[in-house]
KOLTIGU-571188 format. One line per 3 residues: number of its first residue (from 1); their letters; for each residue x, y, z of C-alpha. Coordinates in steps of 0.1 Angstrom, whole numbers. Layout:
// residues N
NUM) a) X,Y,Z; ...;
// end
This chain:
// residues 860
1) msp) -1,0,-1; 14,33,-10; 21,60,18;
4) tpf) -2,87,27; -5,119,10; 10,139,38;
7) dla) 42,156,27; 62,149,58; 94,170,47;
10) rig) 69,199,40; 48,196,74; 81,194,96;
13) agl) 102,220,80; 117,240,106; 102,219,137;
16) pva) 127,206,160; 108,171,165; 117,163,127;
19) gvl) 149,156,137; 140,125,156; 116,109,128;
22) ddl) 139,82,122; 142,73,157; 102,73,162;
25) raa) 97,50,131; 124,25,148; 107,28,181;
28) lag) 71,20,164; 84,-13,153; 68,-28,184;
31) gta) 35,-10,183; 39,15,211; 63,42,219;
34) vvq) 66,78,239; 77,109,226; 91,135,249;
37) app) 96,169,236; 89,205,249; 59,226,241;
40) gsg) 63,242,207; 87,215,193; 62,204,166;
43) ktt) 52,170,182; 13,176,178; 17,186,141;
46) lvp) 43,161,129; 39,129,150; 1,120,138;
49) plv) 9,122,100; 42,100,107; 21,75,124;
52) adl) -5,75,95; 22,71,72; 40,42,89;
55) lhg) 4,26,91; -6,27,54; 32,22,41;
58) rgg) 33,-11,63; -3,-20,47; -21,-11,76;
61) agr) -54,5,77; -76,27,99; -74,64,109;
64) vvv) -50,81,136; -69,94,166; -52,121,184;
67) tqp) -62,134,219; -59,169,229; -67,180,265;
70) rrv) -93,208,253; -117,216,225; -97,249,215;
73) aar) -64,227,210; -81,200,191; -94,225,167;
76) saa) -65,243,167; -41,214,160; -64,202,133;
79) rrl) -63,234,114; -27,238,115; -21,203,102;
82) ahl) -48,205,74; -33,238,63; 2,225,64;
85) agt) -13,193,44; -28,218,19; -65,206,25;
88) gvg) -94,219,45; -106,207,81; -126,175,73;
91) dlv) -106,161,45; -74,144,53; -75,163,89;
94) ght) -105,165,107; -115,169,144; -144,158,168;
97) vrg) -153,179,201; -183,184,222; -209,196,197;
100) drr) -186,199,166; -174,171,143; -157,178,110;
103) tga) -146,145,94; -151,128,63; -144,95,42;
106) rtl) -107,108,36; -100,116,72; -66,101,81;
109) vef) -61,119,111; -88,131,135; -82,154,166;
112) vtp) -105,147,195; -106,155,233; -105,126,258;
115) gvl) -140,125,266; -149,118,229; -125,90,226;
118) lrr) -135,74,261; -171,73,250; -162,57,217;
121) llq) -145,30,239; -176,23,258; -196,20,227;
124) dpe) -171,-3,213; -140,-13,231; -122,-25,196;
127) lpg) -123,10,182; -131,-3,146; -116,21,120;
130) vga) -87,32,142; -54,19,136; -35,42,161;
133) vvl) -41,65,190; -18,92,199; -23,107,236;
136) dev) -9,140,235; -1,162,267; -1,132,289;
139) her) 18,153,313; -12,175,324; -23,145,341;
142) gle) -64,152,332; -83,124,347; -99,116,315;
145) sdl) -63,112,301; -52,91,328; -82,68,324;
148) lvg) -74,66,284; -40,52,293; -53,25,312;
151) mla) -82,15,287; -62,17,260; -35,-6,273;
154) dvr) -65,-29,281; -77,-28,244; -42,-35,231;
157) qlr) -43,-68,246; -72,-76,222; -58,-57,194;
160) edl) -21,-61,190; -21,-41,157; -33,-10,173;
163) vlv) -6,15,176; -2,37,207; 19,67,214;
166) ams) 20,89,243; 36,124,243; 48,144,270;
169) atl) 63,177,275; 82,168,308; 101,141,324;
172) dap) 74,120,333; 79,101,298; 93,66,317;
175) rfa) 62,64,339; 40,62,308; 66,39,289;
178) all) 59,14,316; 23,17,315; 20,12,278;
181) gdg) 49,-13,270; 37,-50,270; 62,-66,295;
184) apa) 87,-40,288; 85,-5,289; 78,12,255;
187) pvv) 105,28,238; 111,64,246; 120,91,220;
190) dcp) 136,121,232; 137,155,214; 157,181,229;
193) aal) 144,214,238; 153,243,210; 150,270,234;
196) hpl) 166,303,226; 180,327,252; 154,336,279;
199) tvr) 155,367,302; 135,364,336; 124,393,353;
202) wtp) 105,396,387; 78,420,394; 61,411,424;
205) apg) 29,430,435; 28,452,468; 0,435,481;
208) rrt) -17,398,483; -25,379,449; -55,362,465;
211) der) -81,367,495; -110,345,504; -131,356,474;
214) gvt) -101,346,449; -78,368,431; -79,403,445;
217) ref) -86,433,419; -55,448,429; -34,420,417;
220) ldh) -51,419,384; -44,457,381; -8,450,389;
223) var) -7,422,363; -25,444,337; 2,474,343;
226) taa) 31,448,342; 20,434,310; 13,469,294;
229) aah) 48,484,304; 66,451,296; 49,449,259;
232) aea) 56,486,253; 93,481,262; 96,450,242;
235) lar) 79,468,209; 103,493,213; 131,469,207;
238) daa) 112,446,181; 81,457,164; 74,419,158;
241) tda) 69,412,194; 35,397,206; 30,389,242;
244) lvf) 10,363,261; -4,369,297; -11,338,319;
247) vpg) -39,343,345; -59,312,363; -93,315,348;
250) awe) -119,330,323; -131,356,347; -94,369,354;
253) vaq) -90,368,315; -118,393,308; -108,415,338;
256) vag) -70,417,328; -79,421,289; -104,449,296;
259) rlr) -77,467,318; -52,462,291; -78,477,263;
262) erv) -79,509,285; -41,511,287; -24,504,255;
265) rgv) -32,519,216; -25,501,187; -24,468,201;
268) evl) -49,440,196; -60,424,230; -73,388,224;
271) elh) -89,365,252; -82,327,251; -100,301,275;
274) grv) -125,274,269; -155,297,271; -143,321,243;
277) epa) -164,315,210; -147,292,186; -142,319,160;
280) eqd) -122,341,188; -104,310,199; -90,304,162;
283) rat) -81,342,158; -60,340,191; -41,309,180;
286) agr) -37,318,143; -10,344,144; -6,378,136;
289) gpg) -10,384,97; 9,411,75; 1,445,82;
292) epp) -20,435,115; -11,451,148; 9,437,176;
295) rvv) -10,414,200; -13,406,234; -32,373,244;
298) vst) -44,370,275; -51,333,285; -56,306,311;
301) sla) -31,276,313; -47,265,279; -18,283,263;
304) ess) 8,266,286; 16,235,264; -16,220,247;
307) ltv) -15,246,217; 10,273,205; 2,307,203;
310) pgv) 24,321,173; 46,351,172; 53,351,211;
313) rlv) 84,369,225; 71,381,256; 53,361,286;
316) vds) 38,378,313; 29,352,342; 7,357,373;
319) gls) 19,325,389; -17,312,395; -36,282,384;
322) rep) -73,272,387; -74,232,396; -99,209,406;
325) rrd) -101,202,445; -123,180,466; -134,187,502;
328) agr) -143,155,514; -152,171,548; -178,189,532;
331) gmt) -188,169,502; -177,199,476; -158,198,448;
334) glv) -148,225,424; -121,246,409; -99,265,432;
337) tva) -72,292,427; -38,279,437; -2,284,430;
340) asr) 10,271,398; 36,244,399; 72,254,390;
343) asa) 70,229,359; 37,249,347; 58,282,352;
346) eqr) 86,269,333; 63,257,306; 49,291,302;
349) agr) 81,308,302; 92,286,276; 67,301,251;
352) aar) 86,331,249; 119,318,237; 107,293,208;
355) lgp) 114,314,181; 142,336,190; 155,352,222;
358) gev) 124,359,245; 115,374,279; 94,363,309;
361) vrc) 81,388,336; 68,370,369; 44,388,386;
364) yde) 58,374,418; 92,372,437; 118,345,440;
367) rtw) 105,333,476; 72,326,461; 87,307,433;
370) aam) 105,285,458; 75,278,478; 56,268,445;
373) pah) 50,231,440; 75,211,418; 48,195,397;
376) ltp) 11,198,389; -12,181,412; -29,152,390;
379) ela) -65,157,385; -72,121,396; -55,128,430;
382) aad) -79,159,437; -109,158,418; -143,143,424;
385) ltg) -143,109,409; -182,101,404; -177,103,366;
388) avl) -146,82,363; -159,56,385; -191,52,364;
391) lla) -171,49,333; -148,23,350; -178,3,361;
394) cwg) -191,3,326; -156,-8,311; -161,-38,335;
397) apg) -131,-26,358; -148,-14,392; -125,12,409;
400) grg) -99,7,382; -91,-29,394; -66,-46,372;
403) msl) -58,-16,350; -25,2,342; -34,36,355;
406) pdp) -9,60,360; -19,62,399; -45,40,418;
409) lpa) -75,62,425; -74,76,461; -95,55,485;
412) gal) -112,83,500; -128,100,469; -134,63,453;
415) ada) -156,54,481; -175,89,478; -180,85,443;
418) vev) -192,48,449; -217,61,474; -231,86,453;
421) lhg) -236,63,421; -254,39,445; -277,66,453;
424) lga) -284,71,416; -290,35,413; -259,33,387;
427) lde) -240,5,404; -248,-30,418; -235,-45,448;
430) dgr) -206,-57,431; -197,-22,419; -205,-30,382;
433) ata) -228,-6,361; -266,-9,362; -287,-3,334;
436) tgr) -294,30,348; -256,36,351; -250,27,317;
439) lla) -279,53,305; -260,79,327; -229,72,310;
442) rvp) -244,78,278; -247,115,288; -216,134,282;
445) vdp) -219,154,314; -214,143,351; -236,114,360;
448) rla) -257,136,387; -262,161,361; -270,134,336;
451) rgl) -299,122,360; -310,157,363; -313,161,326;
454) ldg) -329,128,319; -355,128,350; -361,168,345;
457) art) -372,165,310; -401,145,328; -410,174,350;
460) vga) -400,207,334; -394,195,296; -366,184,277;
463) rta) -357,221,266; -354,235,299; -338,206,317;
466) aev) -311,206,287; -306,245,292; -302,241,329;
469) vam) -277,214,329; -258,231,298; -254,262,322;
472) vsd) -244,242,351; -220,220,335; -200,250,322;
475) dhr) -180,273,342; -203,303,346; -203,328,371;
478) ppg) -239,339,381; -243,372,395; -249,367,433;
481) gdl) -248,331,427; -284,334,409; -292,307,383;
484) arl) -323,318,373; -310,353,364; -280,335,345;
487) lad) -306,313,326; -323,346,318; -293,363,306;
490) lrs) -282,332,285; -314,330,267; -313,366,257;
493) gra) -277,364,245; -264,388,271; -242,364,289;
496) pga) -206,357,276; -204,322,260; -242,324,251;
499) rrw) -238,310,218; -216,279,228; -243,275,257;
502) ade) -272,273,233; -255,247,209; -247,228,241;
505) arr) -284,230,251; -295,218,218; -273,188,217;
508) lra) -283,179,254; -321,185,245; -317,158,215;
511) iae) -300,134,238; -328,139,264; -353,131,241;
514) elp) -335,101,226; -329,86,261; -354,74,287;
517) ata) -358,88,321; -336,71,347; -372,63,366;
520) pag) -385,29,358; -404,27,323; -438,40,320;
523) app) -434,56,355; -459,88,359; -443,122,363;
526) aag) -436,133,400; -467,138,423; -479,175,421;
529) gap) -470,180,383; -447,205,368; -430,231,391;
532) pae) -438,267,386; -416,285,358; -398,306,385;
535) taa) -384,274,402; -381,253,368; -344,257,370;
538) gav) -341,249,407; -360,217,401; -336,203,375;
541) val) -306,213,400; -323,197,429; -330,164,406;
544) alp) -294,164,398; -276,173,434; -303,163,458;
547) dri) -276,161,485; -272,200,480; -309,212,485;
550) ark) -306,237,512; -328,255,537; -325,288,555;
553) vgd) -313,286,590; -311,321,605; -283,343,581;
556) tyl) -270,309,563; -281,278,545; -279,241,557;
559) las) -274,219,530; -291,183,534; -255,168,534;
562) gtr) -250,187,565; -228,215,552; -234,251,561;
565) agl) -227,278,536; -233,315,530; -246,335,499;
568) pag) -222,360,482; -229,396,498; -262,411,483;
571) sal) -274,381,463; -309,383,453; -314,347,465;
574) agh) -310,357,502; -350,361,506; -357,325,498;
577) ewl) -361,299,524; -350,267,500; -325,267,474;
580) ava) -310,242,451; -272,245,452; -254,237,422;
583) dvt) -217,249,433; -206,254,470; -168,260,474;
586) raa) -145,266,504; -140,301,514; -132,323,545;
589) gra) -142,358,559; -173,377,553; -176,355,517;
592) aag) -189,328,536; -210,340,564; -188,324,589;
595) tga) -195,289,578; -164,280,558; -183,277,526;
598) vir) -200,299,502; -226,291,478; -217,302,441;
601) aaa) -244,290,419; -280,281,431; -316,283,422;
604) aid) -349,290,443; -371,262,448; -402,256,469;
607) rav) -406,228,499; -427,207,474; -396,204,448;
610) aer) -374,196,475; -393,169,489; -401,150,454;
613) sae) -367,157,442; -347,140,472; -374,116,484;
616) hll) -350,89,489; -334,116,516; -366,119,535;
619) sde) -367,106,572; -392,103,596; -378,90,631;
622) vra) -377,95,669; -345,112,678; -332,109,713;
625) sfd) -306,131,730; -287,131,762; -277,165,778;
628) agr) -276,183,809; -283,150,825; -313,140,811;
631) vta) -328,123,780; -350,143,755; -368,130,726;
634) rrv) -383,146,694; -403,132,663; -384,148,635;
637) ral) -393,149,601; -362,155,578; -347,160,543;
640) gav) -311,146,549; -296,169,576; -325,195,570;
643) els) -352,194,598; -385,200,581; -404,195,617;
646) atp) -398,184,651; -423,175,678; -414,167,718;
649) vrp) -423,130,725; -414,104,753; -383,86,745;
652) tpa) -388,49,743; -364,30,766; -344,19,736;
655) aar) -341,51,722; -330,67,757; -303,40,761;
658) gav) -291,49,727; -292,83,733; -270,79,765;
661) raa) -246,55,745; -241,80,718; -235,109,743;
664) vad) -210,91,759; -193,79,727; -193,115,713;
667) rgl) -183,134,741; -161,107,761; -160,93,796;
670) dll) -155,129,812; -192,133,809; -197,112,837;
673) gws) -167,122,856; -142,102,874; -141,101,911;
676) aaa) -106,99,928; -109,64,935; -122,57,900;
679) dql) -91,76,882; -68,56,908; -79,23,896;
682) rrr) -78,33,861; -42,42,864; -32,12,883;
685) lal) -49,-12,857; -32,11,826; 1,5,843;
688) lhh) -2,-32,844; -15,-33,808; 13,-11,794;
691) hlg) 42,-33,811; 25,-67,816; -1,-69,786;
694) dpw) -27,-92,785; -49,-102,803; -47,-68,820;
697) pdv) -73,-48,800; -66,-17,779; -82,13,799;
700) gdd) -73,40,774; -102,60,762; -108,45,728;
703) all) -106,11,742; -134,20,771; -155,34,745;
706) arl) -152,4,722; -163,-19,753; -192,2,770;
709) dew) -217,-22,770; -193,-47,786; -185,-30,817;
712) lap) -209,1,818; -244,-13,809; -261,-10,842;
715) eld) -250,26,846; -259,37,811; -292,19,815;
718) ala) -296,39,850; -289,71,835; -313,63,807;
721) dga) -340,59,835; -333,93,850; -305,84,873;
724) rta) -282,117,877; -247,117,864; -231,132,897;
727) rtd) -241,97,913; -224,76,886; -192,62,902;
730) ltd) -169,43,878; -149,24,901; -171,-7,903;
733) plr) -179,-6,866; -139,-6,861; -137,-37,883;
736) rll) -159,-55,858; -129,-57,835; -106,-72,857;
739) pwp) -92,-107,845; -98,-135,868; -83,-151,883;
742) eaa) -54,-125,880; -75,-100,894; -64,-112,930;
745) rld) -28,-102,925; -40,-66,919; -31,-51,950;
748) gla) 4,-72,950; 11,-59,914; 0,-28,917;
751) per) -8,-17,955; -24,15,965; 1,22,991;
754) lgv) 36,15,1000; 50,8,1035; 82,30,1038;
757) asg) 108,27,1066; 91,49,1093; 61,25,1093;
760) srv) 38,50,1076; 18,38,1045; 21,62,1017;
763) ris) -1,66,986; 15,57,953; 4,81,925;
766) ypa) 6,63,893; 9,79,859; -20,88,836;
769) add) -36,62,818; -24,74,786; 11,76,795;
772) pgg) 28,42,788; 62,55,798; 52,72,832;
775) rpv) 64,61,863; 47,57,897; 57,81,926;
778) vsv) 57,81,960; 60,115,979; 73,110,1015;
781) klq) 96,132,1041; 130,124,1037; 132,116,1074;
784) ecf) 107,88,1068; 133,68,1049; 165,70,1069;
787) gwa) 182,38,1067; 164,24,1039; 185,10,1011;
790) asp) 153,-7,991; 143,3,956; 108,-8,955;
793) ava) 93,-15,923; 57,-26,910; 45,-51,882;
796) dgr) 63,-80,893; 94,-56,899; 94,-43,864;
799) vpi) 87,-6,870; 111,9,899; 90,35,919;
802) lfh) 103,69,920; 106,87,951; 102,126,957;
805) lls) 119,130,990; 105,160,1005; 112,186,1030;
808) pag) 92,189,1063; 70,217,1048; 65,191,1021;
811) rpl) 85,207,993; 106,184,969; 144,182,981;
814) avt) 153,151,960; 141,129,932; 155,93,931;
817) ddl) 147,57,924; 178,45,939; 179,53,979;
820) asf) 211,38,985; 229,60,963; 212,93,975;
823) wsg) 223,83,1011; 257,77,1002; 258,109,981;
826) pya) 237,137,974; 222,134,1011; 253,155,1025;
829) qvr) 246,185,1004; 209,184,1013; 215,182,1052;
832) aem) 240,209,1049; 213,232,1032; 183,221,1053;
835) rgr) 195,216,1088; 197,253,1096; 162,260,1081;
838) ypk) 145,228,1100; 165,227,1130; 135,208,1150;
841) hpw) 138,180,1124; 167,154,1126; 196,158,1101;
844) ped) 219,131,1112; 254,129,1098; 248,92,1094;
847) pwt) 214,82,1076; 220,48,1079; 219,45,1113;
850) apa) 193,69,1123; 156,55,1128; 132,66,1104;
853) tar) 107,89,1116; 78,114,1107; 83,134,1140;
856) tkr) 102,161,1152; 135,154,1175; 113,165,1207;
859) ra) 86,142,1198; 106,116,1186;
// end
């Protein structure tokens, strides 16, 4: 078979990666390879047509599918390769991204997003018609890209003819080589960097970069001023210089771009992020044409490595990034602004030195640079895993078991995802996908939003459900957190990204009309009919995220999950009792109303919608509590953690006992109080357990709480029946833990008192129960030990007693566990210092022969 129509020499002209094509051809003889090349080296442009050429030159068939981490990168890469190949997009080179497919019968190279390829794999794991897959930018460690690594490694066990190539811009290549190799690591082809000299300048802002609300406006002003000044200086040296400014998110891009347009003249300011309309994205990545003005492109990390912005000789870096983070304690996941990694900052800076000498201006200082993390946090380690776990369950590998993933799924996030999917009916007891789960997996959004789309179509109509899900699944920032207002702005075309939202809504509507609801076939709409138009958006959100239904409690909102959150200041939602919350994130200060969380996006609902949408969270039960020494009970109807009604009732005996046990387990045994006798017995038992072990019981807090019914049941039952806590003595209950027949030896192994030389019996102070290294102490007047050479010990002689020898006034004079050594040495100095202060008490020169006494010399 003849080679493909791609002219590799023409396509690769001037690209550093062209120098390693022979090495790559040799490496691909085994069917897998990893290409390590820095951003801007041309790997995305040249490697896919080379792989297509190899396939067809060897008589193979099939398309080369290339993944790009973002839609704009997939479209940009397809456009550039098609231009170099002398064809239009959709002919030899095409792309498929969400809502936009341009391929044809002649297409040999197709650029796609990871999500597109994941769903193709679920539809048909053999990937018919595909001869090779190239995973680009695997170093970014996107969640979907990581899943593809494992799934494609599985596919290659079935299809040895499938060629796999992974491409990385960092030194992560050996990790992926090991994952893709069959028995031995895949060959790694390294393309050295072709950087020109790079000048680094540090211009830190005078104030903070971020606060509890996000990136400060003062810092954005600083970035804009710095970019304007640096670009003006660069243009004075070279009029061909374009600038690239990195900020963390779409909102910051708009803010900095707006400020730059106010400051600069004769310069085109462009915005580049995932929410910009495709035509504007293409404009930013196409490069400056002849006669066009200089450009400043303000971008998110999109331009960091996954696509190239031509003509850039100046980079201005905020040093910030927006990454997914999961708050397991509050059940929240969202994008948060964090310090970029040093690896990311290096890649950003490198964009300025691809074509010639360049400059990077960092809007932070060298101390901040040193504190930045070395590498990007993999999305798998920090994000919500619900969608990923459903995909793996549909793939037949619950939790990723048996797969060659770059990292295992974190146990905590995995357990949370499984719990959510069980709640959706998407997983069976073995963790495999149910029919409902497979249905939800066919919708290209989070499984919870998929449920909101499919079930919401039955209650508010497919159009409204699709519009709401399209809105919530994108990174919009509704004013005051009000989704209903944002929906109105999107419908009217006033909101940024309205055209793309409309396209996505139409696509989701078609899916909703094609697929059935997740409710049983033929099930009628929820009782009560369709909600009012003003709560329709909230109804869809409530169906998707029932655990985030919230009720106003005072000045804040309590979510069904148990999280408390505040609204942004001045939000129009503040007057509503019930909200369906789409986005709640960690925050501090006034933004969170003292709750630690702030509602970023929500819509109003009423109680009826709340109860219909979260029917599985409704409960009606008697809740008893033990407080201030008495048991009280209420009959509570609740939606998760949100109480709907509560009526005082008489607690049942079982409920009362449960309340007492729960209170003790929650607040500890100090709730009952330790008498001196009980505390002493506990200390004695603890010392024996620490030094002799079994069968002497562990009497630490955790151990005692774990065995409450074994030793404290009668007393707990008495409290449940109305006994007062002040009358509860734990001495006798502790004795129930004594091992028999060993209990008979307790007083011998750990006596309460010690007989000293004077004949007195002095109390032994045992160490605290949680102090395994502590020593028993006897505090006794020095004169009571004259002539005593013994070194007493407890616990079968294993733990020497520590003597605190006291003055006649009870003040410590010496601490020793070796009395014989004390009399022979330090005693002489103590005698010299004390005999004049306490002349009425004996201080003999020879303590060995003096009688031990507790009395003065006259009384003796």
